[in-house]
ROBA-878653 format. One line per field, with one value per atom (N, C-alpha, C): residue number from 1; residue in three letters; atom name; z, y negated, x. Coordinates in steps of 0.001 Angstrom, whole numbers. Layout:
# residues N
i = (NUM ...)
aa = (ALA ...)
at = (CA ...)
c3 = (Z ...)
c2 = (Y ...)
c1 = (X ...)
# end
This chain:
# residues 260
i = (1 1 1 2 2 2 3 3 3 4 4 4 5 5 5 6 6 6 7 7 7 8 8 8 9 9 9 10 10 10 11 11 11 12 12 12 13 13 13 14 14 14 15 15 15 16 16 16 17 17 17 18 18 18 19 19 19 20 20 20 21 21 21 22 22 22 23 23 23 24 24 24 25 25 25 26 26 26 27 27 27 28 28 28 29 29 29 30 30 30 31 31 31 32 32 32 33 33 33 34 34 34 35 35 35 36 36 36 37 37 37 38 38 38 39 39 39 40 40 40 41 41 41 42 42 42 43 43 43 44 44 44 45 45 45 46 46 46 47 47 47 48 48 48 49 49 49 50 50 50 51 51 51 52 52 52 53 53 53 54 54 54 55 55 55 56 56 56 57 57 57 58 58 58 59 59 59 60 60 60 61 61 61 62 62 62 63 63 63 64 64 64 65 65 65 66 66 66 67 67 67 68 68 68 69 69 69 70 70 70 71 71 71 72 72 72 73 73 73 74 74 74 75 75 75 76 76 76 77 77 77 78 78 78 79 79 79 80 80 80 81 81 81 82 82 82 83 83 83 84 84 84 85 85 85 86 86 86 87 87 87 88 88 88 89 89 89 90 90 90 91 91 91 92 92 92 93 93 93 94 94 94 95 95 95 96 96 96 97 97 97 98 98 98 99 99 99 100 100 100 101 101 101 102 102 102 103 103 103 104 104 104 105 105 105 106 106 106 107 107 107 108 108 108 109 109 109 110 110 110 111 111 111 112 112 112 113 113 113 114 114 114 115 115 115 116 116 116 117 117 117 118 118 118 119 119 119 120 120 120 121 121 121 122 122 122 123 123 123 124 124 124 125 125 125 126 126 126 127 127 127 128 128 128 129 129 129 130 130 130 131 131 131 132 132 132 133 133 133 134 134 134 135 135 135 136 136 136 137 137 137 138 138 138 139 139 139 140 140 140 141 141 141 142 142 142 143 143 143 144 144 144 145 145 145 146 146 146 147 147 147 148 148 148 149 149 149 150 150 150 151 151 151 152 152 152 153 153 153 154 154 154 155 155 155 156 156 156 157 157 157 158 158 158 159 159 159 160 160 160 161 161 161 162 162 162 163 163 163 164 164 164 165 165 165 166 166 166 167 167 167 168 168 168 169 169 169 170 170 170 171 171 171 172 172 172 173 173 173 174 174 174 175 175 175 176 176 176 177 177 177 178 178 178 179 179 179 180 180 180 181 181 181 182 182 182 183 183 183 184 184 184 185 185 185 186 186 186 187 187 187 188 188 188 189 189 189 190 190 190 191 191 191 192 192 192 193 193 193 194 194 194 195 195 195 196 196 196 197 197 197 198 198 198 199 199 199 200 200 200 201 201 201 202 202 202 203 203 203 204 204 204 205 205 205 206 206 206 207 207 207 208 208 208 209 209 209 210 210 210 211 211 211 212 212 212 213 213 213 214 214 214 215 215 215 216 216 216 217 217 217 218 218 218 219 219 219 220 220 220 221 221 221 222 222 222 223 223 223 224 224 224 225 225 225 226 226 226 227 227 227 228 228 228 229 229 229 230 230 230 231 231 231 232 232 232 233 233 233 234 234 234 235 235 235 236 236 236 237 237 237 238 238 238 239 239 239 240 240 240 241 241 241 242 242 242 243 243 243 244 244 244 245 245 245 246 246 246 247 247 247 248 248 248 249 249 249 250 250 250 251 251 251 252 252 252 253 253 253 254 254 254 255 255 255 256 256 256 257 257 257 258 258 258 259 259 259 260 260 260)
aa = (MET MET MET TRP TRP TRP PRO PRO PRO ASP ASP ASP SER SER SER ALA ALA ALA SER SER SER CYS CYS CYS ALA ALA ALA ALA ALA ALA VAL VAL VAL ILE ILE ILE SER SER SER PHE PHE PHE ASP ASP ASP PHE PHE PHE ASP ASP ASP ALA ALA ALA GLU GLU GLU GLU GLU GLU VAL VAL VAL TRP TRP TRP ILE ILE ILE GLY GLY GLY GLU GLU GLU ASP ASP ASP PRO PRO PRO ALA ALA ALA ASN ASN ASN ALA ALA ALA ASP ASP ASP ARG ARG ARG PRO PRO PRO GLY GLY GLY THR THR THR LEU LEU LEU SER SER SER GLN GLN GLN GLY GLY GLY THR THR THR TYR TYR TYR GLY GLY GLY ALA ALA ALA LYS LYS LYS VAL VAL VAL ALA ALA ALA VAL VAL VAL PRO PRO PRO ALA ALA ALA ILE ILE ILE LEU LEU LEU ASP ASP ASP MET MET MET LEU LEU LEU LYS LYS LYS ARG ARG ARG LEU LEU LEU GLU GLU GLU ILE ILE ILE THR THR THR ALA ALA ALA SER SER SER PHE PHE PHE PHE PHE PHE ILE ILE ILE PRO PRO PRO GLY GLY GLY ARG ARG ARG VAL VAL VAL ALA ALA ALA GLU GLU GLU ARG ARG ARG HIS HIS HIS PRO PRO PRO GLN GLN GLN ARG ARG ARG VAL VAL VAL GLU GLU GLU GLN GLN GLN ILE ILE ILE ILE ILE ILE ALA ALA ALA ALA ALA ALA GLY GLY GLY HIS HIS HIS GLU GLU GLU VAL VAL VAL GLY GLY GLY HIS HIS HIS HIS HIS HIS GLY GLY GLY TYR TYR TYR THR THR THR HIS HIS HIS THR THR THR SER SER SER PRO PRO PRO THR THR THR LYS LYS LYS LEU LEU LEU GLY GLY GLY PRO PRO PRO GLU GLU GLU GLY GLY GLY GLU GLU GLU GLU GLU GLU ALA ALA ALA GLU GLU GLU LEU LEU LEU VAL VAL VAL LYS LYS LYS GLY GLY GLY LEU LEU LEU GLU GLU GLU ILE ILE ILE LEU LEU LEU THR THR THR SER SER SER LEU LEU LEU GLY GLY GLY ALA ALA ALA THR THR THR VAL VAL VAL ARG ARG ARG GLY GLY GLY TYR TYR TYR ARG ARG ARG SER SER SER PRO PRO PRO SER SER SER TRP TRP TRP ASP ASP ASP PHE PHE PHE SER SER SER PRO PRO PRO TYR TYR TYR THR THR THR LEU LEU LEU ASP ASP ASP LEU LEU LEU LEU LEU LEU VAL VAL VAL LYS LYS LYS HIS HIS HIS GLY GLY GLY PHE PHE PHE THR THR THR TYR TYR TYR SER SER SER SER SER SER ASN ASN ASN LEU LEU LEU MET MET MET ASP ASP ASP ASP ASP ASP MET MET MET LYS LYS LYS PRO PRO PRO TYR TYR TYR ARG ARG ARG HIS HIS HIS PRO PRO PRO ASN ASN ASN HIS HIS HIS ASP ASP ASP VAL VAL VAL VAL VAL VAL GLU GLU GLU LEU LEU LEU PRO PRO PRO VAL VAL VAL HIS HIS HIS TRP TRP TRP THR THR THR LEU LEU LEU ASP ASP ASP ASP ASP ASP ALA ALA ALA PRO PRO PRO HIS HIS HIS PHE PHE PHE TRP TRP TRP PHE PHE PHE ASP ASP ASP GLY GLY GLY ALA ALA ALA SER SER SER TRP TRP TRP ASN ASN ASN LYS LYS LYS THR THR THR ILE ILE ILE ARG ARG ARG THR THR THR SER SER SER ALA ALA ALA GLU GLU GLU VAL VAL VAL ARG ARG ARG THR THR THR LEU LEU LEU TRP TRP TRP ALA ALA ALA GLU GLU GLU GLU GLU GLU PHE PHE PHE ALA ALA ALA GLY GLY GLY PHE PHE PHE ARG ARG ARG ASN ASN ASN MET MET MET GLY GLY GLY GLY GLY GLY LEU LEU LEU PHE PHE PHE MET MET MET LEU LEU LEU THR THR THR MET MET MET HIS HIS HIS PRO PRO PRO GLN GLN GLN VAL VAL VAL ILE ILE ILE GLY GLY GLY ARG ARG ARG PRO PRO PRO GLY GLY GLY ARG ARG ARG LEU LEU LEU LEU LEU LEU MET MET MET LEU LEU LEU GLU GLU GLU GLU GLU GLU PHE PHE PHE LEU LEU LEU GLY GLY GLY TRP TRP TRP VAL VAL VAL LYS LYS LYS SER SER SER HIS HIS HIS SER SER SER ASP ASP ASP VAL VAL VAL TRP TRP TRP ILE ILE ILE ALA ALA ALA THR THR THR ALA ALA ALA GLY GLY GLY GLU GLU GLU VAL VAL VAL ALA ALA ALA ALA ALA ALA VAL VAL VAL THR THR THR PRO PRO PRO)
at = (N CA C N CA C N CA C N CA C N CA C N CA C N CA C N CA C N CA C N CA C N CA C N CA C N CA C N CA C N CA C N CA C N CA C N CA C N CA C N CA C N CA C N CA C N CA C N CA C N CA C N CA C N CA C N CA C N CA C N CA C N CA C N CA C N CA C N CA C N CA C N CA C N CA C N CA C N CA C N CA C N CA C N CA C N CA C N CA C N CA C N CA C N CA C N CA C N CA C N CA C N CA C N CA C N CA C N CA C N CA C N CA C N CA C N CA C N CA C N CA C N CA C N CA C N CA C N CA C N CA C N CA C N CA C N CA C N CA C N CA C N CA C N CA C N CA C N CA C N CA C N CA C N CA C N CA C N CA C N CA C N CA C N CA C N CA C N CA C N CA C N CA C N CA C N CA C N CA C N CA C N CA C N CA C N CA C N CA C N CA C N CA C N CA C N CA C N CA C N CA C N CA C N CA C N CA C N CA C N CA C N CA C N CA C N CA C N CA C N CA C N CA C N CA C N CA C N CA C N CA C N CA C N CA C N CA C N CA C N CA C N CA C N CA C N CA C N CA C N CA C N CA C N CA C N CA C N CA C N CA C N CA C N CA C N CA C N CA C N CA C N CA C N CA C N CA C N CA C N CA C N CA C N CA C N CA C N CA C N CA C N CA C N CA C N CA C N CA C N CA C N CA C N CA C N CA C N CA C N CA C N CA C N CA C N CA C N CA C N CA C N CA C N CA C N CA C N CA C N CA C N CA C N CA C N CA C N CA C N CA C N CA C N CA C N CA C N CA C N CA C N CA C N CA C N CA C N CA C N CA C N CA C N CA C N CA C N CA C N CA C N CA C N CA C N CA C N CA C N CA C N CA C N CA C N CA C N CA C N CA C N CA C N CA C N CA C N CA C N CA C N CA C N CA C N CA C N CA C N CA C N CA C N CA C N CA C N CA C N CA C N CA C N CA C N CA C N CA C N CA C N CA C N CA C N CA C N CA C N CA C N CA C N CA C N CA C N CA C N CA C N CA C N CA C N CA C N CA C N CA C N CA C N CA C N CA C N CA C N CA C N CA C N CA C N CA C N CA C N CA C N CA C N CA C N CA C N CA C N CA C N CA C N CA C N CA C N CA C N CA C N CA C N CA C N CA C N CA C N CA C N CA C N CA C N CA C N CA C N CA C)
c3 = (397 1510 1078 -232 -722 -879 -704 -851 -2236 -2285 -3545 -4342 -3641 -4279 -5308 -5078 -5989 -6014 -7146 -7285 -6499 -6428 -5686 -5324 -4528 -4167 -4695 -4938 -5383 -4600 -4055 -3369 -4146 -4466 -5153 -4091 -3754 -2654 -3116 -2434 -2727 -1422 -1415 -310 -695 -122 -470 391 -68 697 490 -683 -1047 -699 -105 182 1321 2150 3403 3210 2111 1906 1782 1188 1063 2378 3109 4383 5408 5413 6326 6064 4804 4428 4858 4727 5080 5441 6730 7131 6399 5916 5179 3878 3391 2161 2323 3569 3789 3206 3012 2448 997 347 -1053 -1903 -2373 -3105 -4381 -5024 -6217 -5903 -4831 -4412 -4008 -3201 -2703 -3808 -4898 -5977 -6539 -6406 -6863 -6070 -4757 -3926 -4079 -4280 -4477 -5694 -6718 -7906 -7532 -6591 -6190 -5636 -4766 -4169 -5141 -5926 -6784 -8030 -8652 -9947 -9866 -9250 -9358 -8578 -7334 -6547 -7211 -7649 -8349 -9598 -10347 -11545 -11179 -10120 -9666 -9191 -8452 -7989 -9163 -10172 -11368 -12051 -12161 -12800 -12024 -10698 -9883 -9991 -10100 -10278 -11602 -12656 -13957 -13909 -13212 -13138 -12076 -11228 -10118 -9213 -8837 -7942 -6669 -5534 -4250 -3800 -3488 -3180 -1715 -1312 38 -73 655 655 2036 2102 3351 3382 4448 4440 5719 5618 6813 7392 8715 9363 8855 8612 8144 6750 5933 4612 4783 5717 5976 6505 7311 7788 6648 5734 4641 3529 3332 2235 2744 3709 4274 3248 2276 1293 441 190 -595 214 1489 2335 2398 2541 2582 1263 133 -1158 -1278 -775 -798 15 1197 2057 1419 871 258 -927 -1611 -2745 -2317 -998 -500 -336 -469 -365 1087 1345 2693 2948 4185 4599 5694 5506 6495 6990 8054 8737 8055 7847 7206 7952 9307 10113 10273 11149 11213 10290 10588 9607 8832 7740 6948 7465 8711 9396 9780 9521 9871 11372 11825 13266 13893 13086 13626 14093 13726 14100 15275 15828 16726 18199 18546 19940 20311 21426 21746 21979 22686 22959 21677 20882 19637 18659 18603 17684 18093 19394 19842 19608 19832 19602 18138 17228 15799 15468 16058 15797 16274 17488 18077 17326 17014 16336 14950 14196 12875 12940 13906 14060 14389 15280 15655 14449 13622 12478 11453 11134 10131 10600 11858 12350 12443 12699 12766 11420 10344 9000 8541 9414 9101 8729 8815 8434 9573 9207 10136 9833 10724 10447 11163 10390 10955 10541 9498 8964 9100 9157 9309 8275 7567 6675 7094 7521 7956 6801 7073 6009 5369 6002 5462 5220 5335 5274 6296 7489 8494 9870 10791 12163 13123 14264 15407 16309 17390 18324 19026 18905 19643 18751 17447 16531 16738 16765 16873 18183 19278 20557 20484 19839 19722 18823 17766 16899 17655 18440 19253 20263 20927 21968 21426 20182 19633 18643 18668 17974 16501 15988 14582 14375 13256 12972 11951 11152 10172 9911 9398 8957 7505 6738 5367 5136 5558 5603 5237 5406 5311 3987 3643 2350 2498 3575 3867 3414 2660 2227 1022 413 -679 -311 903 1413 2777 3145 4468 5577 6735 7897 9159 10307 11583 12271 12830 13555 14822 15059 16299 17518 18487 19764 19623 18429 18231 17308 17669 16835 15750 14928 13832 12554 11531 10240 9453 8816 7914 6473 5703 4269 3523 3020 2486 1268 1144 42 -634 -1720 -2327 -3261 -3369 -4235 -5693 -6129 -7514 -7847 -6870 -7098 -6526 -6383 -5958 -7162 -7372 -8540 -8389 -7158 -6951 -7448 -7201 -7678 -9192 -9893 -11360 -11955 -11305 -11915 -11242 -9987 -9227 -9642 -10141 -10587 -9390 -9435 -8383 -8790 -8286 -8660 -8082 -7061 -6453 -7284 -7798 -8516 -10039 -10510 -11938 -12568 -11790 -12356 -12352 -12114 -12128 -13333 -14194 -15396 -15065 -15591 -15421 -16424 -15927 -16801 -17551 -18678 -19424 -18791 -19028 -18516 -19079 -20324 -20948 -20226 -19826 -19093 -17758 -17041 -15719 -15838 -16837 -17034 -17292 -18101 -18365 -17095 -16295 -15036 -14105 -13958 -13060 -13584 -14895 -15455 -15188 -15291 -14985 -13529 -12639 -11223 -10925 -11541 -11338 -11760 -12899 -13353 -12344 -11770 -10774 -9506 -9024 -7828 -8076 -9244 -9563 -9596 -10120 -10191 -8808 -7894 -6577 -5466 -5815 -4838 -3827 -4205 -3259 -3251 -2532 -2444 -3293 -4374 -5271 -4698 -3953 -3278 -4089 -4855 -5672 -4837 -4706 -3886 -4784 -4774 -5660 -4914 -5499 -4919 -5943 -5572 -6552 -7321 -6639 -7337 -8331 -8199 -9102 -10211 -9833 -10827 -11527 -10932 -11433 -12603 -13217 -14452 -15571 -16539 -17510 -18230 -18751 -19469 -18570 -17353 -16415 -15995 -15870 -15531 -16627 -17874 -18965 -18853 -18587 -18405 -17241 -16115 -14924 -15159 -15810 -16055 -16941 -17964 -18834 -18078 -17247 -16497 -15483 -14736 -13744 -14407 -15575 -16303 -16707 -17083 -17437 -16211 -15076 -13839 -13507 -13610 -13272 -14216 -15421 -16395 -16006 -15050 -14583 -13521 -13854 -12974 -11717 -11700 -10530 -9579 -9736 -8872 -8005 -6701 -5750 -5539 -6020 -5812 -4577 -3583 -2297 -1701 -632 121 1037 1535 2468 3716 4205 5387 5146 3967 3647 3601 3057 3026 4433 5257 6638 7371 7074 7793 7489 6344 6013 6261 6773 7041 8325 8249 9441 10497)
c2 = (-22690 -22180 -21720 -21752 -21159 -22203 -21807 -22760 -23382 -24632 -25368 -25445 -25455 -25591 -24498 -23303 -22186 -21836 -21332 -20959 -19696 -18771 -17530 -16927 -15890 -15156 -13731 -13119 -11722 -10985 -9830 -8950 -7643 -7230 -5963 -4968 -4025 -3115 -1660 -868 560 1347 2393 3334 4524 4558 5570 6811 7663 8815 10064 10196 11395 12667 13656 14934 14831 13814 13757 13643 13055 12919 14291 15259 16612 17380 17182 17877 17344 16025 15452 15942 16196 16704 18156 18956 20371 20818 21054 21437 22662 23529 24709 24327 23130 22690 22562 22514 22444 23655 24750 25965 26190 25124 25225 24265 24701 23791 23226 23982 23454 22247 22359 21237 20048 20308 19221 18554 19270 18690 17422 17275 16045 14845 15047 13977 13800 14917 14842 13985 14069 13226 11749 11352 9953 9494 10331 9967 10155 11219 11587 10712 10432 9743 8355 8283 7068 5884 6106 4970 4307 5055 4373 3616 4195 3508 2242 2308 1136 46 421 -574 -1244 -479 -1071 -2045 -1657 -2518 -3817 -3719 -4917 -5835 -5257 -6067 -6816 -6144 -6813 -7975 -7771 -8789 -9845 -9602 -10505 -10694 -9551 -9535 -8790 -9369 -8711 -8088 -6803 -6048 -5624 -5025 -4483 -2978 -2201 -742 -285 437 1000 2480 2887 4182 4955 6197 7032 7391 7535 7876 9164 10159 11444 11334 10461 10230 9593 8648 8020 9034 9988 11044 11946 12226 13153 12476 11185 10460 9146 9221 7975 7127 7776 7010 6154 6630 5833 4621 4817 3687 2667 3131 2215 1459 2116 1435 367 667 -311 -1541 -1313 -2425 -3208 -2491 -3157 -4019 -3643 -4426 -5655 -5821 -7017 -6913 -5699 -5534 -5364 -5663 -5510 -4050 -3605 -2269 -2411 -1748 -1724 -320 -228 1034 1698 3016 3771 5077 4991 6191 6915 7886 8802 9970 10747 11673 10905 11449 10790 11267 10856 11297 10091 10151 9039 8805 7546 7279 7698 7829 8241 9690 10455 11861 12107 11060 11255 11042 10199 9818 8740 8007 6871 7231 8329 8712 9160 9948 10419 9291 8358 7229 6385 6140 5330 6070 7384 8152 8073 8173 8055 6667 5652 4281 4050 4504 4296 5086 6348 7191 6651 6281 5729 4446 3604 2334 2568 3507 3810 4258 5107 5637 4545 3750 2696 1662 1261 261 829 2132 2744 2716 2605 2536 1100 149 -1252 -2095 -1545 -2304 -3210 -4379 -5254 -5070 -4416 -3988 -4894 -5536 -6417 -6023 -5194 -4875 -3410 -3137 -1773 -1504 -408 100 1526 1769 3102 4096 5350 6359 6562 6072 6271 4968 3817 2520 2474 2971 2991 2738 2296 1998 2943 3160 3733 2574 2845 1761 1165 1833 1418 751 799 400 -1036 -1976 -3376 -3663 -3089 -3275 -2733 -1583 -993 -1832 -2392 -3243 -4467 -5084 -6226 -5803 -4688 -4206 -3984 -3505 -3142 -4169 -5361 -6487 -6626 -5958 -6116 -7450 -8084 -9369 -9272 -8178 -8060 -6603 -6452 -5182 -5355 -4275 -4319 -3052 -3102 -1890 -2059 -3223 -3378 -4003 -3782 -4206 -5206 -5994 -6864 -8301 -8604 -9973 -9946 -11106 -11249 -12213 -12758 -13648 -13143 -13438 -13048 -13768 -13133 -13743 -13128 -13739 -13210 -12440 -11296 -10515 -11252 -11381 -12015 -11281 -12061 -11536 -10784 -10794 -10178 -11105 -11366 -12224 -11384 -10765 -9918 -10384 -10653 -11066 -9831 -9902 -8836 -9276 -8438 -8669 -7651 -8065 -7108 -6340 -5133 -4223 -3831 -3065 -2502 -1369 -374 776 366 -719 -1155 -1429 -1971 -2355 -1319 -93 1040 1967 2501 3366 4745 5266 6649 6946 6097 6437 6591 5933 5970 7087 7410 8299 9653 9787 10991 12177 13197 14409 15245 15759 16624 18073 18631 19997 21042 20692 21669 21875 20789 20907 20813 20186 19963 19163 18353 17608 16100 15659 14235 13928 13077 12715 11703 11897 10943 9819 8575 7431 7064 6405 5941 4681 4438 3228 1982 2059 893 528 1535 1259 579 1099 562 -837 -1049 -2393 -3401 -3021 -3920 -4236 -3204 -3398 -4327 -4094 -4931 -6365 -6525 -7881 -8637 -7942 -8583 -9018 -8147 -8487 -9646 -9612 -10697 -12038 -12063 -13306 -13793 -12848 -13222 -13756 -13103 -13593 -14968 -15154 -16459 -17545 -17210 -18178 -18529 -17536 -17735 -17999 -18036 -18396 -17318 -16055 -14970 -14378 -13254 -12495 -11240 -11179 -10033 -9025 -8042 -7039 -5756 -5539 -4338 -3252 -2107 -998 205 663 1766 2806 3982 5096 5554 5635 5997 7276 8302 9556 9433 8365 8164 7173 5962 4924 5171 6053 6232 7173 7597 8371 7457 7981 7121 6125 6593 5677 4624 5000 4052 2997 3380 2399 1349 1772 798 -181 342 -521 -1467 -941 -1769 -2897 -2600 -3663 -4753 -4358 -5360 -6168 -5478 -6162 -7137 -6707 -7595 -8778 -8554 -9672 -10683 -10185 -11074 -11841 -11146 -11826 -12930 -12610 -13576 -14774 -14597 -15696 -16820 -16590 -17624 -18469 -19682 -20529 -20955 -20784 -21203 -20049 -18929 -17762 -17574 -17459 -17230 -15739 -15159 -13747 -13644 -12897 -12858 -11466 -11225 -9989 -10118 -8982 -9008 -9823 -9663 -10415 -11910 -12330 -13755 -14322 -13554 -14015 -14107 -13106 -13142 -14361 -14742 -15849 -17193 -17333 -18620 -18608 -17499 -17406 -18162 -19134 -19938 -19160)
c1 = (-6310 -5515 -4129 -3849 -2607 -1519 -253 854 896 1374 1540 247 -886 -2205 -2475 -1949 -2204 -3685 -4152 -5559 -5897 -4966 -5189 -3843 -3880 -2667 -2769 -1620 -1571 -501 -866 85 171 1378 1619 2071 1210 1527 1497 2321 2431 2332 1512 1465 2348 3544 4534 4274 3348 2885 3730 4327 5098 4309 4978 4314 3299 3441 2693 1191 757 -689 -1347 -655 -1210 -1093 -4 158 -832 -1056 -2027 -3438 -3743 -5061 -5231 -4164 -4209 -2792 -2495 -1136 -605 -1503 -1048 -353 -590 73 1581 2058 3507 4228 3509 4089 3677 3195 2769 3586 4753 5644 5024 4149 3502 2639 1868 1032 1895 2919 3768 4574 4814 5622 4994 3673 3019 3531 3708 4235 5734 6444 7887 8216 7389 7587 7620 6749 6717 8051 8660 9939 11103 11062 12190 12290 11152 11142 10501 9327 8523 9093 9517 10013 11222 12239 13342 12891 11950 11457 10685 9907 9156 10107 11147 12113 12813 13151 13769 12810 11553 10560 10380 10259 10076 11287 12475 13678 13638 13214 13127 12130 11034 9991 10264 11259 11588 10361 9758 8598 8982 8641 8843 7533 7551 6340 6323 5209 5042 4824 5631 5539 5091 3968 3465 3848 4557 5229 4936 4447 4316 5681 5724 6985 7592 6765 7294 7905 7356 7954 9327 9427 10724 11734 11281 12170 12625 11712 12011 12815 12598 13255 13867 14776 15323 16062 16708 17455 16536 15318 14372 13900 13652 13251 14370 15599 16743 16889 16612 16684 15596 14412 13320 13698 14262 14668 15812 16801 17954 17550 16477 15992 15196 14999 14335 12842 12288 10841 10420 9158 8608 8228 8435 8007 6960 5829 4767 4495 3719 3399 2196 2303 1212 977 1065 929 2253 2287 3432 3139 2110 1552 481 53 -991 -2357 -2662 -3879 -4709 -6011 -6895 -6884 -6786 -6846 -8165 -9216 -10513 -10503 -9466 -9377 -8425 -7828 -6698 -7003 -7965 -8143 -7141 -7361 -6498 -5039 -4772 -3391 -2681 -3378 -2789 -2546 -3479 -3307 -2107 -1963 -827 485 486 1706 2138 1175 1486 2021 1412 1822 3257 3537 4864 5926 5633 6618 6950 5918 6162 6965 6648 7360 8826 9100 10485 11305 10718 11462 11738 10735 10917 11934 11853 12805 14217 14332 15667 16373 15593 16157 16392 16095 16379 15191 13982 12791 12327 11840 11122 9640 8927 7561 6569 5705 4688 3267 3146 1826 1471 168 -331 -1415 -1244 -2296 -2589 -3814 -4222 -4108 -3751 -3755 -5116 -6171 -7521 -8259 -7560 -8233 -9372 -9119 -10174 -9585 -10444 -10058 -10766 -10161 -10856 -11285 -12029 -12358 -11137 -9970 -8781 -7737 -7920 -6850 -6397 -7319 -6919 -6196 -6676 -5981 -4551 -4381 -3046 -2138 -2700 -1885 -1380 -2257 -1835 -776 -997 -77 1327 1409 2715 3262 2710 3333 3051 2028 1684 956 1216 583 -539 -552 -1629 -2001 -3214 -3778 -4218 -4192 -4701 -5514 -6791 -7605 -9074 -9636 -11085 -11509 -12775 -13309 -14447 -14421 -15553 -15365 -14294 -14060 -13143 -12936 -11972 -10861 -10932 -9903 -9427 -8183 -7700 -8467 -8527 -9167 -8570 -8852 -8389 -9513 -9167 -10159 -10578 -11873 -12338 -11797 -11321 -10809 -9486 -8906 -7591 -6789 -5558 -4719 -4058 -4900 -4438 -5122 -4342 -4882 -5303 -6457 -6901 -6688 -5995 -5789 -6650 -7817 -8791 -8287 -8809 -8506 -9820 -9725 -10932 -10540 -11448 -11187 -10972 -11597 -11442 -9982 -9249 -7860 -6887 -7338 -6519 -6371 -5176 -4977 -5614 -5690 -6118 -7532 -8544 -9887 -9964 -9082 -9127 -8283 -7173 -6188 -6039 -6460 -6109 -6977 -6340 -7033 -7474 -8690 -9217 -8981 -7889 -7537 -8463 -9236 -10143 -11398 -11949 -13222 -13083 -12035 -11822 -12968 -13635 -14770 -14544 -13306 -13001 -12127 -12606 -11873 -10784 -9593 -8504 -8706 -8747 -8979 -7698 -7854 -6694 -6122 -4851 -4222 -4887 -5329 -5973 -7263 -8038 -9273 -8984 -8001 -7689 -7093 -6261 -5713 -6823 -7798 -8925 -9692 -9939 -10660 -9893 -8590 -7788 -7696 -7623 -7560 -8858 -9986 -11266 -11330 -10884 -10883 -9923 -8761 -7804 -8404 -9078 -9704 -10740 -11487 -12477 -11850 -10797 -10111 -9507 -8947 -8343 -9413 -10572 -11667 -12211 -12240 -12845 -11830 -10549 -9537 -9212 -9358 -9181 -7789 -7660 -6418 -6548 -5803 -5776 -4791 -5308 -4481 -4480 -3428 -3302 -2638 -3320 -2823 -2550 -1307 -931 -101 10 746 1785 3056 4085 3786 3237 2968 1818 1015 -123 228 622 912 2235 3071 4416 4578 3480 3598 4099 4841 5523 4616 3484 2607 1987 1662 1070 2076 3345 4370 4510 4403 4445 3279 2096 927 1131 1624 1772 2771 3886 4865 4287 3554 2931 1887 1086 35 626 1640 2240 2937 3540 4121 3068 1890 775 285 155 -244 761 2029 3074 3089 2585 2583 1636 752 -173 537 862 1660 918 -409 -1184 -1475 -770 -969 270 45 1134 1291 2397 2691 3576 3121 3804 3698 4447 4283 3070 2609 1490 1838 3058 3473 3496 3895 3907 2487 1563 172 -381 -104 -589 -47 1178 1816 1170 508 -130 -1631 -2145 -3586 -3914 -4808 -5116 -5883)
# end
């Protein structure tokens, strides 16, 4: 199904959550600068470093951004767009649609879309802040002109949702940086994995996707993957992925556009 008879496709995606992921989890965190500084690092340090790395590798990525992050860091969104990367919708606040009700979910969808487009983005894709849907999500995506979703874990290849003209680009926790790297400050019982371990895991998955002709959807967060040592690992890993001439590296929107 891939252009030029490629063996598989690969999308390099980032959920640019910044401070909003902590505020969405607990609004009281808005008054906790120490907690929020973890997200501020993503906008202040990690996004510019990631953009530089992608430029060196000549890779175009997909960034999913909450509306509130775009309001708080418009210059970063503008830099992402100016560098030629795709921008997708990631909620207005970082709140699961399952908690909002139909009116609240639509309000979040519309508000986030307005902010991203006001900064120059052409938005076609939606990634839920929780990788989850409500009973209304697909209808709302169709209503507001979205062409693809990237939220579900039920396949390894893109497909169209029955009764909705929306392409699903599957994801999985294995190819997300947060389960491996994100420290649990509340319990202190989650070990942070080494970059070498995660690189090995991702390389194994990539080999499997290449063998089975799937979509290798790498999902990362600037505040997580953007630590100095992890960035070195990521640049080396993406260079290795790119060295495979039979792999089509594309944006999420480009993959959705070729899905039958």
